C-alpha positions as CSV (number, residue, x, y, z in Angstrom):
1,M,0.0,0.0,0.0
2,V,2.9,2.3,0.7
3,W,4.2,1.8,-2.8
4,N,0.8,2.4,-4.3
5,V,0.7,5.8,-2.6
6,A,4.2,6.6,-3.7
7,W,3.5,5.5,-7.3
8,R,0.4,7.7,-7.4
9,D,2.5,10.8,-6.3
10,L,5.3,9.9,-8.6
11,L,3.0,9.8,-11.6
12,S,1.6,13.2,-10.7
13,T,5.1,14.6,-10.5
14,L,6.3,13.0,-13.7
15,R,3.5,14.5,-15.8
16,D,5.1,17.9,-15.4
17,R,7.9,18.2,-18.0
18,R,9.4,21.1,-16.1
19,T,10.1,18.8,-13.1
20,L,11.8,16.3,-15.4
21,L,14.0,19.1,-16.8
22,S,15.1,20.2,-13.3
23,T,15.6,16.6,-12.2
24,I,17.6,15.3,-15.1
25,L,18.8,17.9,-17.5
26,L,19.7,20.7,-15.1
27,P,22.3,18.6,-13.1
28,L,23.8,17.2,-16.2
29,L,24.1,20.6,-17.9
30,V,24.9,23.0,-15.0
31,L,27.8,21.0,-13.6
32,P,29.8,20.7,-16.8
33,L,29.2,24.4,-17.6
34,L,30.4,25.3,-14.1
35,T,33.4,23.0,-13.7
36,L,34.5,22.8,-17.3
37,G,33.0,25.7,-19.1
38,M,34.4,28.3,-16.8
39,P,38.1,27.1,-17.0
40,L,37.8,26.9,-20.8
41,L,36.3,30.4,-21.0
42,L,38.9,31.8,-18.6
43,G,41.7,30.1,-20.5
44,N,40.4,31.5,-23.9
45,L,40.1,35.0,-22.4
46,M,43.5,35.0,-20.9
47,G,45.0,33.5,-24.0
48,G,43.3,36.2,-26.1
49,Q,44.8,38.9,-23.9
50,A,48.3,37.4,-24.3
51,K,48.0,37.5,-28.1
52,E,46.4,40.9,-28.3
53,A,48.7,44.0,-28.5
54,Q,47.2,46.4,-26.0
55,K,47.8,50.1,-26.2
56,V,50.0,51.5,-23.4
57,G,50.5,55.2,-23.0
58,I,53.9,56.7,-22.3
59,I,54.8,59.9,-20.4
60,G,58.5,60.6,-20.1
61,T,61.6,58.8,-21.4
62,L,62.1,55.0,-21.2
63,P,65.4,53.2,-21.6
64,A,65.8,51.6,-25.0
65,E,66.1,48.1,-23.6
66,L,62.9,48.5,-21.6
67,R,61.0,49.7,-24.7
68,R,62.2,46.7,-26.6
69,T,61.1,44.4,-23.8
70,L,57.6,46.0,-23.7
71,T,57.1,45.6,-27.5
72,R,58.8,42.3,-27.9
73,N,56.8,39.3,-29.2
74,G,57.6,35.8,-28.3
75,S,56.8,32.8,-26.1
76,G,53.2,32.6,-27.5
77,G,52.5,36.2,-26.5
78,T,52.4,39.6,-28.1
79,G,53.9,42.8,-26.7
80,V,52.1,46.1,-26.2
81,E,51.8,49.1,-28.5
82,L,53.3,52.2,-27.1
83,I,51.6,55.5,-27.7
84,T,52.2,59.1,-26.4
85,V,49.5,60.6,-24.1
86,K,49.3,63.7,-22.1
87,D,47.0,63.0,-19.2
88,P,47.5,59.4,-17.8
89,V,44.2,59.2,-15.8
90,Q,42.1,60.6,-18.6
91,A,43.7,58.3,-21.1
92,V,42.9,55.2,-19.1
93,R,39.3,56.3,-18.2
94,S,38.5,57.2,-21.8
95,G,39.9,54.0,-23.2
96,E,42.6,55.7,-25.3
97,A,45.1,53.4,-23.5
98,E,44.5,50.3,-21.4
99,A,47.4,51.4,-19.2
100,V,49.8,54.3,-19.0
101,I,53.4,54.3,-17.7
102,R,55.0,57.6,-16.5
103,A,58.6,58.1,-15.6
104,P,58.8,61.2,-13.4
105,S,62.6,61.1,-13.6
106,P,65.1,59.2,-15.9
107,L,65.2,55.5,-15.1
108,P,68.6,53.8,-14.4
109,T,70.3,51.9,-17.1
110,Q,72.5,49.9,-14.8
111,A,71.9,48.3,-11.4
112,G,73.6,49.5,-8.2
113,N,73.8,53.3,-8.8
114,T,70.3,54.8,-8.4
115,Q,66.8,53.6,-8.0
116,G,64.0,54.9,-10.3
117,T,60.2,54.9,-10.0
118,L,57.9,54.1,-12.8
119,E,54.2,55.0,-12.2
120,L,51.7,52.6,-13.8
121,Y,48.2,53.8,-14.3
122,A,45.5,51.3,-14.9
123,K,42.0,50.2,-13.8
124,L,43.3,47.9,-11.0
125,G,39.9,46.4,-10.3
126,N,39.4,45.5,-14.0
127,L,40.1,41.8,-14.7
128,K,40.8,42.6,-18.4
129,S,43.4,45.2,-17.5
130,Q,44.9,43.0,-14.8
131,T,45.5,40.1,-17.2
132,G,46.4,42.3,-20.2
133,A,48.4,45.5,-20.3
134,Y,49.0,45.8,-16.6
135,A,50.4,42.2,-16.4
136,K,52.6,42.8,-19.5
137,V,54.1,46.0,-18.2
138,K,54.8,44.4,-14.8
139,D,56.5,41.4,-16.5
140,A,58.5,43.7,-18.8
141,V,59.8,45.8,-15.8
142,D,60.7,42.6,-13.9
143,T,62.6,41.3,-16.9
144,Y,64.4,44.6,-17.3
145,N,65.3,44.6,-13.6
146,R,66.7,41.1,-13.8
147,S,68.7,42.0,-16.9
148,L,70.3,45.0,-15.2
149,T,71.0,42.9,-12.1
150,R,72.5,40.1,-14.2
151,Q,74.8,42.6,-16.0
152,R,76.0,44.0,-12.7
153,L,76.7,40.6,-11.1
154,T,78.6,39.6,-14.2
155,A,80.8,42.7,-14.0
156,L,81.6,41.8,-10.4
157,G,82.4,38.2,-11.3
158,L,79.4,36.8,-9.5
159,S,76.6,34.4,-10.6
160,E,72.9,35.3,-10.6
161,T,72.3,32.5,-8.0
162,V,74.2,34.6,-5.4
163,L,70.9,36.5,-4.9
164,T,69.0,33.3,-4.0
165,P,71.3,31.1,-1.9
166,V,68.3,29.2,-0.6
167,Q,65.5,28.1,-2.8
168,V,62.1,26.7,-1.6
169,K,60.8,23.7,-3.5
170,P,57.1,23.2,-2.8
171,V,55.9,19.6,-2.5
172,D,52.2,19.0,-2.3
173,A,51.4,16.5,0.4
174,S,47.7,16.5,-0.2
175,P,45.9,13.3,-1.1
176,P,45.5,12.8,-4.9
177,Q,41.8,13.3,-4.7
178,E,42.2,16.6,-2.9
179,R,44.8,17.8,-5.4
180,S,42.6,17.0,-8.4
181,A,39.4,18.4,-6.9
182,G,40.8,21.9,-6.2
183,M,38.2,24.5,-5.4
184,L,35.5,22.1,-6.8
185,A,35.7,20.3,-3.4
186,F,33.9,23.2,-1.7
187,V,31.2,23.4,-4.4
188,V,30.2,19.8,-4.5
189,P,28.4,19.7,-1.1
190,M,26.4,22.9,-1.8
191,L,25.4,21.8,-5.3
192,M,24.6,18.2,-4.3
193,L,22.3,19.2,-1.4
194,S,20.7,22.0,-3.5
195,F,19.9,19.5,-6.2
196,L,18.4,17.1,-3.6
197,L,16.2,19.9,-2.3
198,N,15.0,21.0,-5.7
199,G,14.5,17.4,-6.8
200,G,12.2,16.5,-3.9
201,M,10.4,19.9,-3.6
202,A,8.0,19.5,-6.5
203,T,6.8,16.0,-5.3
204,A,6.5,17.0,-1.6
205,L,4.6,20.2,-2.3
206,D,2.3,18.6,-4.9
207,S,1.5,15.5,-2.8
208,T,0.6,17.6,0.3
209,A,-0.4,21.2,-0.3
210,G,-1.2,20.6,-3.9
211,E,-3.6,17.7,-3.1
212,K,-5.1,19.8,-0.3
213,E,-5.8,22.6,-2.8
214,R,-7.3,20.2,-5.4
215,G,-9.4,18.5,-2.7
216,T,-8.0,15.0,-3.4
217,L,-6.2,14.6,-0.1
218,E,-9.5,14.0,1.8
219,S,-10.4,11.1,-0.6
220,L,-7.1,9.5,0.0
221,L,-7.4,9.7,3.7
222,I,-10.9,8.2,3.8
223,S,-9.7,5.2,1.7
224,P,-8.7,2.0,3.5
225,V,-5.1,3.2,4.0
226,R,-3.5,3.9,7.3
227,R,-2.2,7.3,7.9
228,G,1.3,5.9,8.5
229,E,1.2,4.3,5.1
230,V,0.2,7.6,3.5
231,V,3.0,9.4,5.1
232,A,5.5,6.7,4.2
233,G,4.3,6.6,0.6
234,K,4.7,10.3,0.2
235,L,8.1,10.2,1.8
236,L,9.1,7.4,-0.5
237,A,8.0,9.3,-3.6
238,T,9.7,12.5,-2.5
239,T,12.9,10.6,-1.7
240,L,13.0,8.8,-5.0
241,M,12.7,12.1,-6.9
242,A,15.4,13.7,-4.7
243,L,17.7,10.7,-5.3
244,A,17.1,10.9,-9.0
245,T,18.4,14.4,-9.0
246,G,21.3,13.5,-6.8
247,F,22.1,10.6,-9.1
248,F,22.3,12.7,-12.2
249,S,24.2,15.4,-10.4
250,L,26.8,12.8,-9.2
251,L,26.9,11.5,-12.8
252,G,27.5,15.0,-14.0
253,F,30.4,15.5,-11.6
254,L,32.0,12.2,-12.5
255,G,31.4,12.6,-16.2
256,T,32.9,16.1,-16.1
257,G,35.9,14.8,-14.3
258,L,36.6,12.2,-17.0
259,V,36.2,14.8,-19.8
260,T,38.5,17.2,-17.9
261,A,41.2,14.5,-17.5
262,V,41.1,13.9,-21.3
263,L,41.2,17.6,-22.1
264,S,44.0,18.2,-19.6
265,K,46.2,15.5,-21.2
266,R,45.6,17.0,-24.6
267,A,46.4,20.5,-23.3
268,V,43.0,21.8,-24.2
269,V,42.3,23.1,-20.7
270,D,44.8,25.3,-18.8
271,P,45.7,23.4,-15.6
272,E,46.1,26.6,-13.6
273,A,42.8,27.9,-14.8
274,L,41.2,24.6,-14.0
275,Q,42.5,24.7,-10.4
276,V,41.4,28.3,-9.9
277,M,37.9,27.9,-11.3
278,G,37.1,24.2,-10.7
279,G,38.8,20.9,-10.5
280,Q,38.3,17.2,-11.3
281,L,36.2,14.9,-9.2
282,T,37.7,11.4,-8.9
283,L,36.3,8.9,-6.4
284,T,37.5,5.4,-5.4
285,L,35.0,2.6,-4.8
286,G,35.1,3.2,-1.1
287,S,34.5,7.0,-1.5
288,L,31.7,6.4,-4.0
289,A,30.0,4.0,-1.5
290,A,30.3,6.5,1.3
291,M,28.9,9.3,-1.0
292,V,25.9,7.1,-2.0
293,V,25.1,6.3,1.7
294,I,25.4,9.9,2.8
295,V,23.3,11.2,-0.1
296,L,20.6,8.6,0.6
297,S,20.3,9.8,4.2
298,V,20.3,13.4,3.2
299,A,17.5,12.7,0.7
300,L,15.4,11.1,3.4
301,L,16.0,14.0,5.8
302,I,15.2,16.7,3.2
303,S,12.1,14.8,2.0
304,A,10.8,14.4,5.6
305,L,11.4,18.1,6.2
306,L,9.6,19.2,3.1
307,I,6.5,17.0,3.8
308,A,6.4,18.1,7.5
309,L,6.4,21.8,6.4
310,S,4.2,21.7,3.3
311,I,1.4,19.8,4.9
312,Y,0.6,22.9,7.1
313,A,0.2,25.1,4.0
314,R,-3.3,26.0,2.7
315,S,-2.2,26.1,-0.9
316,Y,0.7,25.2,-3.2
317,K,1.8,28.8,-3.3
318,E,1.8,29.1,0.5
319,A,3.9,25.9,0.7
320,Q,6.5,27.4,-1.5
321,T,6.9,30.3,0.9
322,Y,7.5,27.8,3.7
323,V,10.2,25.8,1.9
324,S,12.0,28.6,0.1
325,P,14.1,29.6,3.1
326,L,15.4,26.0,3.3
327,S,17.9,26.9,0.6
328,L,19.6,29.1,3.2
329,L,20.1,26.1,5.4
330,I,22.3,24.7,2.6
331,V,23.9,27.8,1.1
332,L,25.1,29.5,4.4
333,P,26.8,26.4,5.9
334,A,28.3,25.6,2.5
335,V,29.9,29.0,2.4
336,M,31.4,28.3,5.8
337,L,33.0,25.1,4.4
338,Q,35.4,27.3,2.4
339,F,37.0,28.2,5.7
340,S,37.1,24.7,7.1
341,D,40.9,24.6,6.8
342,F,41.1,27.4,9.4
343,L,38.7,25.7,11.8
344,K,39.1,22.7,13.9
345,V,36.4,20.3,12.8
346,G,35.5,18.1,15.8
347,D,33.9,14.7,15.5
348,W,30.7,16.0,17.0
349,L,30.1,18.2,14.0
350,Y,29.5,15.1,11.9
351,A,26.5,14.3,14.2
352,V,24.7,17.6,13.3
353,P,22.0,16.7,10.8
354,L,22.5,18.1,7.3
355,F,25.6,20.2,8.2
356,G,27.5,17.0,9.2
357,S,26.7,15.6,5.8
358,M,28.2,18.6,4.1
359,I,31.5,18.1,6.0
360,A,31.4,14.3,5.2
361,I,30.8,15.0,1.5
362,L,33.7,17.4,1.5
363,D,35.9,14.8,3.1
364,V,34.8,12.2,0.5
365,V,35.8,14.6,-2.3
366,K,39.1,15.2,-0.7
367,G,39.7,11.5,0.0
368,Q,39.8,12.0,3.8
369,I,36.5,10.3,4.9
370,T,36.5,7.8,7.7
371,P,33.9,5.1,8.4
372,L,33.2,6.7,11.8
373,H,32.4,10.1,10.3
374,T,30.2,8.5,7.7
375,L,28.3,6.6,10.3
376,A,27.8,9.7,12.5
377,A,26.5,11.8,9.6
378,V,24.2,9.0,8.4
379,V,22.8,8.2,11.8
380,A,22.2,11.9,12.6
381,N,20.2,12.3,9.3
382,L,18.2,9.1,10.0
383,L,17.3,10.3,13.5
384,G,16.2,13.7,12.0
385,T,14.2,11.8,9.4
386,A,12.4,9.8,12.1
387,L,11.6,12.9,14.1
388,L,10.3,14.8,11.1
389,G,8.4,11.8,9.9
390,W,6.7,11.5,13.2
391,L,5.7,15.1,13.1
392,A,4.3,14.7,9.6
393,W,2.4,11.6,10.8
394,R,0.8,13.6,13.6
395,S,-0.1,16.4,11.2
396,F,-1.9,13.9,8.8
397,G,-4.0,12.8,11.8
398,R,-5.1,16.3,12.8
399,E,-8.3,17.6,11.1
400,E,-7.3,21.2,11.8
401,V,-4.2,20.7,9.6
402,I,-5.8,18.5,6.8
403,F,-8.8,20.7,6.4
404,R,-6.9,24.0,6.8
405,N,-7.9,26.0,3.7
């Protein structure tokens, strides 16, 4: 009888094509666009800036070698085009030049005698300027300084390495999964739980407030079905829809990770841009099993919460106002996860319903999950599901709630 109630609610949900789009297509399309499209876009934009010759204004006199360094082409990049301007601020603001360099006094042509100052005018908050003319001028000046320093050291009979007697060689000790995930590790818990919430929302609202608004809930309750079976059936239907969205979102993550690995080997995606904007999700069999168990318990908890809240609503629209703030329960803690490296995460946090699951999913993505933490997160979610299910069962037995319209 529980399955009959669940099947009835599932059919009602599946008749809406918009629900199918948000359940299947949205997770499969949004995740590749976010984790793969952004690095590709960033790489193309930065590559385009490197190949474009930006206009840079000049006020004053520059050493000949520095001018050659600024306009030199090579190493897959293009230098800048130097133009003469009068007002540096106005030239940048009007777009006449992307950056302006001004030498208040003659710049040194050899190291060790004097130190000169070169003013660089640019829109410092502008990403295009930062990755274009501004970056090229900075690189050219650094190259010019190294050249003068190298000449001075050679004249003194010294090697350039005398300036750096000790070098630091970074060695990443992070687990392989954490290294490949990058910033994506902090995005996975938020997106995964958001998709679970959105996937179960349509079924939960339609099977409670929607049926109440249509007047079909009374006919279901007077049929020879126990109230507990009605609640269990609606919980089952909502959980299945939430799990469907979670499955396709996980499939989107893993599929994007495989595509990213192929593109990285073929040098299609810039590895640095990939680490900044996203990453690659790779899971072992143990991590995948832990992820599935955690997601299942979260789906049950979210479904029970949705049903317990929406049954109080008089209409579908009112139910939406009740469940809309639930997204904040996911977004705000997910934002805090970005600072988890600065915080001491105690074992007790894994026993906090919902939030403990976010930490556990983050550990799964990083390859740091333990069976104890997985068990604590799952048990906490199941206890929360039992409590919310009991509240929903009580609500279905109260006439002032069922006939509230």
